C-alpha positions in Angstrom: -7.6 15.9 11.7 -9.1 12.4 11.8 -6.8 9.5 12.1 -7.1 6.9 9.3 -5.2 4.3 11.4 -4.9 4.0 15.1 -2.9 1.1 16.4 -2.6 0.9 20.2 -0.5 -1.6 22.3 -1.0 -4.3 19.7 0.6 -7.8 20.0 0.3 -10.0 17.0 1.5 -13.4 15.9 2.1 -15.1 12.5 1.7 -18.8 13.3 3.7 -19.3 16.5 6.0 -16.3 15.9 5.3 -13.1 17.8 5.8 -10.3 15.3 4.6 -7.3 17.3 4.7 -6.7 21.0 3.0 -3.5 22.2 3.0 -1.8 18.8 1.4 1.7 18.6 1.1 3.8 15.5 -1.3 6.6 14.3 -1.6 7.9 10.8 -3.8 11.0 10.2 -5.8 11.7 7.1 -3.9 13.8 4.6 -0.5 12.7 6.0 1.4 11.1 3.1 3.4 8.4 4.9 6.0 5.8 4.1 6.6 2.8 6.4 10.1 1.6 5.6 11.8 -1.5 6.9 13.9 -4.5 5.9 12.5 -8.0 5.2 11.3 -9.5 8.5 10.5 -6.1 10.0 6.8 -6.8 10.3 5.6 -4.9 7.2 3.6 -7.9 5.8 2.0 -8.6 9.2 1.0 -4.9 9.5 -0.7 -5.1 6.1 -2.6 -8.3 7.1 -3.7 -6.7 10.4 -5.1 -3.6 8.5 -6.8 -5.8 5.9 -8.3 -8.0 8.6 -6.6 -11.1 7.3 -5.2 -11.7 10.8 -6.2 -10.2 14.2 -4.2 -9.0 17.2 -4.2 -10.7 20.6 -7.2 -9.4 22.5 -6.3 -7.5 25.7 -7.5 -4.5 27.6 -6.4 -1.2 26.0 -5.3 -2.9 22.8 -7.0 -2.1 19.5 -6.7 -1.3 15.8 -9.1 1.3 14.5 -9.5 2.3 10.8 -11.3 5.6 10.4 -12.2 5.6 14.1 -13.9 2.1 14.0 -12.7 -1.2 15.2 -15.3 -3.2 13.2 -16.1 -2.7 9.6 -18.1 -4.4 6.9 -15.6 -4.9 4.1 -18.1 -3.5 1.6 -18.4 -0.3 3.6 -14.7 0.0 4.2 -13.7 -0.3 0.5 -15.1 3.2 -0.2 -12.6 4.7 2.3 -9.6 2.4 2.2 -8.1 0.8 -0.9 -5.3 -1.8 -0.4 -3.0 -3.0 -3.2 -0.8 -5.7 -1.8 1.9 -8.0 -3.1 0.0 -11.0 -2.0 -3.1 -10.0 -3.9 -1.1 -9.7 -7.1 0.5 -13.2 -6.7 -2.9 -14.8 -5.8 -5.0 -13.1 -8.5 -6.7 -15.4 -11.0 -4.8 -15.5 -14.3 -7.8 -15.9 -16.5 -9.6 -12.7 -15.4 -10.0 -10.1 -18.1 -8.7 -6.6 -17.4 -12.1 -4.9 -17.3 -13.3 -7.5 -14.8 -10.3 -6.9 -12.6 -11.5 -3.3 -12.2 -15.2 -4.2 -11.8 -14.4 -6.8 -9.2 -13.4 -3.9 -6.9 -17.1 -3.1 -6.4 -17.5 -6.4 -4.6 -13.9 -6.8 -3.2 -13.8 -10.1 -5.2 -11.1 -11.5 -7.5 -13.3 -11.9 -10.5 -16.9 -10.9 -11.5 -19.6 -13.5 -11.0 -23.1 -14.0 -12.4 -24.9 -12.8 -9.3 -23.0 -9.5 -9.3 -24.8 -6.6 -11.0 -23.0 -3.7 -12.8 -24.8 -0.7 -14.1 -23.9 1.3 -17.2 -22.5 3.9 -14.8 -20.3 1.3 -13.1 -18.9 0.2 -16.4 -18.4 3.7 -17.6 -16.5 4.5 -14.4 -14.3 1.4 -14.9 -13.5 2.6 -18.4 -12.6 6.0 -17.0 -10.3 4.5 -14.4 -8.5 2.4 -17.1 -8.1 5.5 -19.3 -6.6 7.4 -16.3 -4.1 4.6 -15.6 -3.2 4.2 -19.3 -4.4 0.6 -19.6 -7.7 1.0 -21.5 -6.4 -1.0 -24.5 -5.7 -4.0 -22.3 -9.3 -4.4 -21.0 -9.8 -7.7 -22.8 -6.3 -9.1 -22.0 -6.2 -11.7 -19.2 -4.4 -10.9 -16.0 -1.9 -13.7 -16.5 -0.9 -12.4 -19.9 -0.1 -8.9 -18.6 3.3 -7.7 -17.5 4.0 -7.1 -13.9 3.6 -3.3 -14.3 0.3 -3.8 -16.2 -1.0 -6.1 -13.5 0.0 -3.5 -10.8 -2.0 -0.8 -12.6 -5.1 -2.9 -12.9 -5.0 -3.8 -9.2 -4.6 -0.1 -8.5 -7.7 0.5 -10.7 -9.5 -2.2 -8.7 -8.9 -0.2 -5.5 -9.7 3.2 -7.2 -13.1 2.1 -8.6 -14.7 2.9 -5.2 -13.0 6.3 -5.0 -11.4 5.6 -1.6 -10.1 8.4 0.6 -6.9 6.5 1.3 -4.7 4.0 -0.5 -2.3 1.5 1.2 0.3 0.4 -1.3 2.6 -2.5 -0.6 6.0 -2.2 -2.4 4.3 -0.6 -5.4 7.2 -0.7 -7.9 8.7 -4.1 -6.9 9.5 -6.1 -10.0 9.0 -3.3 -12.4 11.6 -2.1 -15.0 12.7 1.6 -14.8 10.1 2.9 -17.3 7.2 1.1 -15.6 8.5 2.1 -12.2 8.7 5.8 -13.1 5.2 5.7 -14.8 3.7 4.0 -11.7 5.3 6.6 -9.4 3.9 9.4 -11.6 0.4 7.9 -11.1 0.8 7.7 -7.4 2.1 11.2 -7.2 -0.9 12.4 -9.2 -3.2 10.7 -6.8 -1.5 12.4 -3.8 -1.7 15.8 -5.5 -5.4 15.2 -6.2 -6.1 14.8 -2.5 -5.8 11.1 -1.8 -3.9 10.0 1.3 -1.3 7.4 0.4 0.5 5.1 2.8 3.5 3.3 1.3 4.8 0.1 2.9 8.2 -0.8 1.4 11.9 -1.5 1.8 12.7 0.4 -1.4 14.0 3.9 -0.8 13.4 5.0 -4.4 9.6 4.3 -4.0 9.2 7.3 -1.7 8.0 10.2 -3.8 8.6 13.9 -2.9 5.0 14.3 -1.7 5.6 11.9 1.2 6.1 14.1 4.3 6.4 11.4 7.1 8.6 8.3 7.3 8.2 5.5 9.9 11.1 3.1 10.3 10.1 -0.4 11.3 12.6 -3.0 12.5 12.1 -6.3 14.3 8.4 -5.6 14.9 9.0 -2.2 16.5 8.9 1.5 15.4 12.5 2.7 15.8 12.0 6.2 14.3 9.0 8.2 13.2 8.8 11.8 12.0 9.4 14.3 9.2 11.0 12.8 6.1 14.0 15.2 6.1 14.8 14.2 9.7 14.2 10.5 9.4 15.8 9.7 6.0 19.5 10.0 6.8 22.4 7.8 6.0 23.0 7.0 9.7 19.4 6.0 10.4 19.1 3.8 7.3 22.5 2.2 8.0 21.1 1.2 11.4 17.8 0.1 9.9 19.3 -2.2 7.3 22.4 -3.2 9.4 24.8 -2.2 6.6 26.6 1.0 5.7 24.4 3.2 3.5 25.1 6.5 1.8 21.8 8.3 1.0 21.7 10.3 -2.3 18.9 12.8 -3.0 17.9 14.2 -6.4 14.6 15.8 -7.7 13.0 15.1 -4.3 13.7 11.4 -4.5 16.2 9.4 -2.5 18.4 6.5 -3.4 20.5 4.3 -1.3 24.2 3.7 -2.2 26.7 1.4 -0.6 28.5 3.2 2.2 32.0 2.8 3.5 32.7 0.0 5.9 
């Protein structure tokens, strides 16, 4: 099975701070994966490496490949790899109408511009994506006037407009109330069940849906555990990961972290 992501012996910095030193990680197509770690573990830097916002230190034998290639034109990559990040939501322009948030995905832009052309088919697909995500009635609402959950759905739609094979989701339910959280997770589960490969990057245990089969634990810029979810998601491992006693509870295929005994 083809690897979506291949990271080999990568060293990367944010400013003057070295975040990764000799990081290696592979994720295969079809492998529903959660990358779990506390704040400061390197999750944001990993996202920026994959989205080409930052680059690793160049050295022999070190590389990052996405779908087998080290170099991509972003317009070609968008049809394979959709990224919905926390940073994108915070930086998105507040005046953009909902429909245009979706259409902007065709050009990987943050609004639609006069030189961009959209066919009737493009617009029909955007309408279909909004219907699927339950936000069609918000197509004329500005991004800044939407709730956090509504914004999150529109950014997901922006990624889905190109029908990518893989979605990379950054803390997808952060800031959502329980209803919006459960609705969003239902959408993500439906995408997994429909054949999309989903990679979740998070520090929230409850965001890991039953369909996820692999969990990677990231701490201080290093992979400290990697394997089948049942093996990796244990109270002892999570207590070590977050440096605090944790008691893990499981129900309906989901997990939740409870305070453990000191």
